C-alpha positions as CSV (number, residue, x, y, z in Angstrom):
1,M,146.4,-60.5,-5.9
2,S,149.4,-61.5,-3.6
3,R,149.6,-59.9,-0.2
4,S,152.9,-58.2,-1.2
5,A,151.2,-56.6,-4.2
6,L,148.3,-55.5,-2.0
7,V,150.6,-53.8,0.5
8,G,152.4,-52.1,-2.4
9,N,149.1,-50.8,-3.9
10,V,147.8,-49.5,-0.5
11,T,151.2,-47.9,0.2
12,A,151.1,-46.1,-3.2
13,M,147.5,-45.0,-2.6
14,L,148.5,-43.4,0.7
15,E,151.5,-41.7,-0.8
16,D,149.2,-40.3,-3.6
17,A,146.9,-39.0,-0.8
18,G,149.8,-37.1,0.8
19,F,150.8,-39.5,3.5
20,L,154.4,-40.1,4.7
21,V,154.5,-43.9,4.8
22,S,157.0,-45.9,6.9
23,E,159.1,-48.8,5.7
24,R,157.2,-52.1,5.7
25,C,157.5,-54.0,9.0
26,A,159.0,-57.1,7.4
27,V,159.7,-58.9,10.7
28,R,157.7,-61.4,12.6
29,P,155.6,-61.4,14.6
30,K,154.0,-58.1,13.5
31,S,150.8,-56.4,14.6
32,F,150.8,-53.9,11.7
33,D,152.5,-53.6,8.3
34,V,153.1,-49.9,7.9
35,A,152.6,-46.6,9.7
36,A,151.5,-43.5,7.8
37,R,151.1,-39.8,8.7
38,R,149.3,-36.9,7.0
39,D,149.3,-33.7,9.1
40,D,148.1,-34.8,12.5
41,T,146.5,-38.0,11.3
42,V,148.6,-41.1,12.1
43,L,147.5,-44.6,10.9
44,L,148.8,-48.0,11.9
45,L,147.8,-50.3,9.1
46,K,147.4,-54.1,8.8
47,I,146.9,-55.1,5.2
48,L,145.3,-58.4,4.4
49,G,143.7,-60.3,1.5
50,N,141.5,-62.2,3.9
51,I,140.6,-60.3,7.1
52,D,139.7,-63.5,8.9
53,A,143.4,-63.8,9.5
54,F,143.2,-60.8,11.8
55,D,143.0,-62.3,15.3
56,A,142.0,-61.0,18.7
57,R,145.6,-60.7,20.1
58,T,146.6,-58.6,17.1
59,G,143.5,-56.4,17.5
60,I,144.4,-55.8,21.2
61,E,148.0,-54.9,20.3
62,M,147.0,-52.5,17.6
63,R,144.5,-50.7,19.8
64,R,147.0,-50.4,22.6
65,L,149.6,-49.1,20.2
66,G,147.1,-46.6,18.8
67,T,146.6,-45.2,22.3
68,H,150.3,-44.9,23.1
69,L,151.2,-43.4,19.7
70,D,148.2,-41.2,19.2
71,A,147.3,-43.2,16.1
72,T,144.3,-44.9,14.5
73,P,144.7,-48.6,14.1
74,M,143.1,-49.8,10.8
75,V,142.8,-52.9,8.7
76,I,142.6,-52.7,4.9
77,G,141.5,-56.0,3.3
78,L,139.7,-57.5,0.3
79,R,137.4,-60.2,1.7
80,T,136.3,-62.6,4.4
81,R,136.1,-66.3,3.9
82,D,132.5,-65.9,2.6
83,E,132.4,-62.6,0.8
84,E,134.1,-59.6,-0.7
85,L,134.2,-56.4,1.5
86,K,131.6,-54.0,0.2
87,P,132.7,-50.5,-0.9
88,G,131.5,-47.6,1.2
89,V,131.2,-49.7,4.4
90,M,133.3,-49.7,7.6
91,Y,133.6,-53.1,9.3
92,L,134.9,-53.7,12.8
93,R,137.1,-56.7,13.7
94,H,138.3,-57.1,17.3
95,G,137.7,-53.4,18.0
96,V,139.6,-52.2,14.9
97,P,138.0,-50.4,11.8
98,V,138.3,-52.4,8.6
99,L,138.0,-50.9,5.1
100,S,138.2,-52.3,1.6
101,P,140.9,-50.6,-0.6
102,D,138.1,-48.8,-2.6
103,T,136.6,-47.4,0.6
104,A,140.1,-46.3,1.8
105,L,140.7,-44.6,-1.5
106,D,137.4,-42.7,-1.3
107,L,138.3,-41.7,2.3
108,F,141.9,-40.6,1.8
109,I,142.0,-39.5,-1.9
110,E,138.5,-38.2,-2.5
111,D,137.7,-37.2,1.1
112,V,134.5,-39.2,1.0
113,P,134.0,-41.1,4.2
114,P,131.9,-44.3,4.3
115,M,128.2,-43.8,5.2
116,I,127.5,-47.4,6.3
117,Y,129.0,-49.6,8.9
118,A,128.6,-53.3,9.5
119,A,127.4,-54.7,12.9
120,P,125.8,-57.9,14.1
121,G,122.5,-58.2,12.2
122,G,123.4,-56.3,9.1
123,L,124.4,-52.9,7.7
124,Y,123.6,-49.7,9.6
125,V,123.9,-45.9,9.3
126,N,124.1,-43.1,11.8
127,I,120.9,-41.0,11.8
128,D,121.1,-37.2,12.4
129,G,118.3,-37.1,14.9
130,K,117.9,-33.3,15.0
131,V,117.5,-33.2,11.2
132,L,115.0,-36.0,11.3
133,A,112.9,-34.2,14.0
134,D,113.1,-30.9,12.1
135,E,112.0,-32.5,8.8
136,R,109.2,-34.4,10.4
137,E,107.9,-31.3,12.3
138,E,108.2,-29.1,9.2
139,R,105.7,-31.5,7.5
140,E,103.6,-31.5,10.6
141,W,103.9,-35.2,10.9
142,S,103.4,-36.8,14.3
143,L,105.7,-39.5,15.6
144,G,102.9,-41.9,15.0
145,R,102.4,-41.0,11.4
146,L,106.1,-41.4,10.6
147,A,106.2,-44.7,12.5
148,S,103.2,-46.0,10.5
149,E,104.8,-45.0,7.2
150,L,108.0,-46.8,8.2
151,G,106.3,-49.9,9.7
152,V,108.0,-49.4,13.1
153,S,106.8,-48.3,16.5
154,R,106.4,-44.7,17.7
155,R,109.0,-45.4,20.3
156,T,111.5,-46.5,17.6
157,V,111.0,-43.2,15.7
158,S,111.6,-41.4,19.0
159,K,114.8,-43.3,19.5
160,Y,115.9,-42.4,15.9
161,E,115.4,-38.7,16.8
162,D,117.5,-39.3,20.0
163,G,120.4,-40.6,17.8
164,M,119.8,-44.3,17.6
165,N,121.2,-45.9,14.4
166,A,119.0,-47.4,11.8
167,S,119.3,-50.2,9.2
168,V,120.2,-49.1,5.7
169,E,116.8,-50.1,4.5
170,V,114.9,-48.1,7.1
171,A,117.2,-45.0,6.6
172,A,116.6,-45.1,2.9
173,K,112.9,-45.3,3.4
174,M,113.0,-42.3,5.8
175,E,115.0,-40.2,3.3
176,D,112.5,-41.0,0.6
177,L,109.5,-40.2,2.7
178,L,111.0,-36.9,4.0
179,D,112.9,-36.1,0.8
180,A,116.0,-35.0,2.9
181,P,119.5,-36.4,3.7
182,L,119.4,-37.8,7.2
183,V,122.6,-39.9,7.4
184,D,125.8,-38.8,9.1
185,P,129.1,-40.2,7.8
186,V,131.0,-42.8,9.8
187,D,134.0,-41.4,11.7
188,V,136.6,-44.0,10.7
189,L,139.5,-42.2,12.4
190,D,137.7,-42.4,15.7
191,G,136.3,-45.8,15.1
192,A,138.6,-48.0,17.1
193,E,137.4,-49.3,20.5
194,D,139.4,-48.2,23.5
195,P,141.7,-50.9,24.9
196,D,140.6,-52.4,28.2
197,D,142.9,-52.6,31.2
198,E,142.8,-56.4,31.0
199,D,144.2,-56.1,27.5
200,A,147.6,-55.4,28.9
201,T,150.2,-57.9,27.7
202,D,151.3,-60.8,30.0
203,D,153.9,-62.0,27.5
204,E,157.5,-62.3,28.5
205,T,159.4,-59.0,28.5
206,D,162.9,-57.9,29.5
207,D,162.0,-57.1,33.1
208,A,165.5,-55.6,33.7
209,L,165.2,-53.1,30.9
210,V,161.6,-52.2,31.9
211,A,162.9,-51.7,35.4
212,V,165.6,-49.3,34.2
213,L,163.2,-47.3,32.0
214,T,160.7,-47.1,34.9
215,R,163.4,-46.0,37.3
216,V,164.6,-43.3,34.9
217,G,161.0,-41.9,35.0
218,F,159.2,-43.4,32.0
219,D,155.8,-45.0,31.9
220,V,156.7,-48.2,30.0
221,H,154.2,-50.1,27.8
222,P,155.6,-53.5,26.6
223,T,154.5,-54.8,23.2
224,T,154.3,-58.3,21.9
225,R,154.0,-58.1,18.1
226,A,155.7,-54.8,17.1
227,P,159.2,-54.3,15.7
228,F,160.0,-52.7,19.1
229,K,159.7,-54.1,22.6
230,T,158.3,-51.1,24.5
231,V,156.7,-47.6,24.0
232,S,158.0,-45.4,26.8
233,E,156.3,-42.1,27.8
234,D,156.9,-39.5,30.5
235,D,154.8,-36.6,31.8
236,G,156.5,-34.0,29.6
237,D,155.8,-33.0,26.0
238,E,158.8,-34.7,24.6
239,E,158.5,-37.5,22.0
240,N,157.7,-41.0,23.1
241,V,160.6,-43.5,22.8
242,L,160.4,-46.8,21.0
243,T,162.8,-49.4,22.5
244,G,164.2,-52.6,21.3
245,H,166.7,-55.0,22.9
246,S,168.7,-58.1,21.9
247,A,172.1,-59.2,20.7
248,F,173.1,-57.0,17.8
249,T,172.4,-59.5,14.9
250,Q,171.4,-58.8,11.4
251,T,167.8,-59.2,12.5
252,A,168.3,-56.7,15.2
253,E,169.8,-54.2,12.7
254,K,166.7,-54.7,10.5
255,R,164.4,-54.0,13.4
256,A,166.4,-50.9,14.3
257,R,166.1,-49.7,10.7
258,I,162.3,-50.2,10.8
259,M,162.1,-48.5,14.2
260,S,163.9,-45.5,12.7
261,S,161.4,-45.3,9.8
262,L,158.5,-45.7,12.2
263,G,159.9,-43.0,14.4
264,T,160.0,-40.5,11.5
265,V,156.3,-41.2,10.8
266,T,155.0,-41.3,14.4
267,R,157.3,-38.5,15.6
268,T,159.0,-40.7,18.2
269,R,162.6,-41.4,19.2
270,S,164.0,-44.9,19.0
271,V,166.7,-46.7,20.8
272,Y,168.0,-50.3,20.6
273,V,169.8,-51.7,23.7
274,V,172.5,-54.2,23.0
275,D,175.3,-55.8,25.0
276,D,178.0,-54.6,22.7
277,A,177.7,-51.8,20.2
278,S,180.2,-51.3,17.5
279,R,178.5,-48.1,16.2
280,D,176.4,-45.3,17.5
281,A,173.2,-45.8,15.5
282,V,171.3,-47.5,12.7
283,E,169.9,-44.6,10.7
284,E,168.1,-42.6,13.4
285,T,167.8,-45.5,16.0
286,A,170.4,-44.9,18.7
287,L,172.4,-47.9,19.9
288,I,173.1,-48.0,23.6
289,E,174.9,-50.7,25.5
290,R,173.1,-52.1,28.5
291,E,175.8,-51.0,30.9
292,E,175.4,-47.4,29.7
293,I,171.6,-47.4,30.1
294,D,171.9,-48.9,33.6
295,A,173.9,-45.9,34.6
296,I,171.4,-43.3,33.5
297,D,169.1,-41.9,36.2
298,D,166.7,-39.4,34.5
299,P,164.7,-39.3,31.2
300,D,166.4,-36.1,29.9
301,A,169.8,-37.7,30.1
302,L,168.5,-40.7,28.2
303,R,166.8,-38.5,25.6
304,E,170.0,-36.5,25.1
305,L,172.1,-39.6,24.7
306,I,169.6,-40.9,22.1
307,R,169.7,-37.6,20.2
308,E,173.5,-37.5,20.2
309,R,173.8,-41.0,18.9
310,A,171.1,-40.6,16.2
311,E,172.2,-37.2,15.0
312,G,175.9,-38.1,15.2
313,S,175.4,-40.9,12.7
314,A,173.4,-38.8,10.2
């Protein structure tokens, strides 16, 4: 299956599941392919045939964007170089959850989360320690007896009851011995690792624009592989602002259109800063000349100008 066809299939599946899906981010470089929203669940999705193509820098960018946009970064893929991704299993690459299309379909269409996750050494499950302890005590089994039946140490059983994960094989044996479900589902939507402070980008940014946005009162987060150059936040409850900047070329117009689509999904405003604007907006992405933004001195004034430009073009 071609990557384009795979993206189309995943997009159609998400739409069938009730997600609003953005336009595909068909610009390079790109950390994610589409954004999707259903109720308060927001996804940033990278869709790949071979997940080995998902590198560390892209993982860092997606995790940072997930934090700034209150979204779950996620990869949907078919295989690694060595094997097909197994259904019902959550993998983790560079701190980002990875699912096969079948696993994603079960999660989003059937509301059946994966029960297994891959980690160094094999496949594991989350044990409900309280249920395990209750089932063992109901049978009047000691820790030692259960440990003996499982072929593990008494200390290991104690750790299972304290919430330690278990291999798939051990968990299946425990469930057979106690004749009870002991496994908790994997929380995919909270499965991404938090970005570290050292993950902040050191790539080249438009320092002048960042300085203006910072002076206006925004907390500015530069990006390196997104269709926009920054995500800007302030202390209020207003929407975050996606910002792009360049000469207004055909590529810039394409980026502005993608930013508009992403803004609809992520509930953000978007603005593209150019040297010379011949129109007010591209869809719902406001166009503002650099001289105009240099003269703005507070975030409310910038937000109002963005709203006026975007709504005036509708």
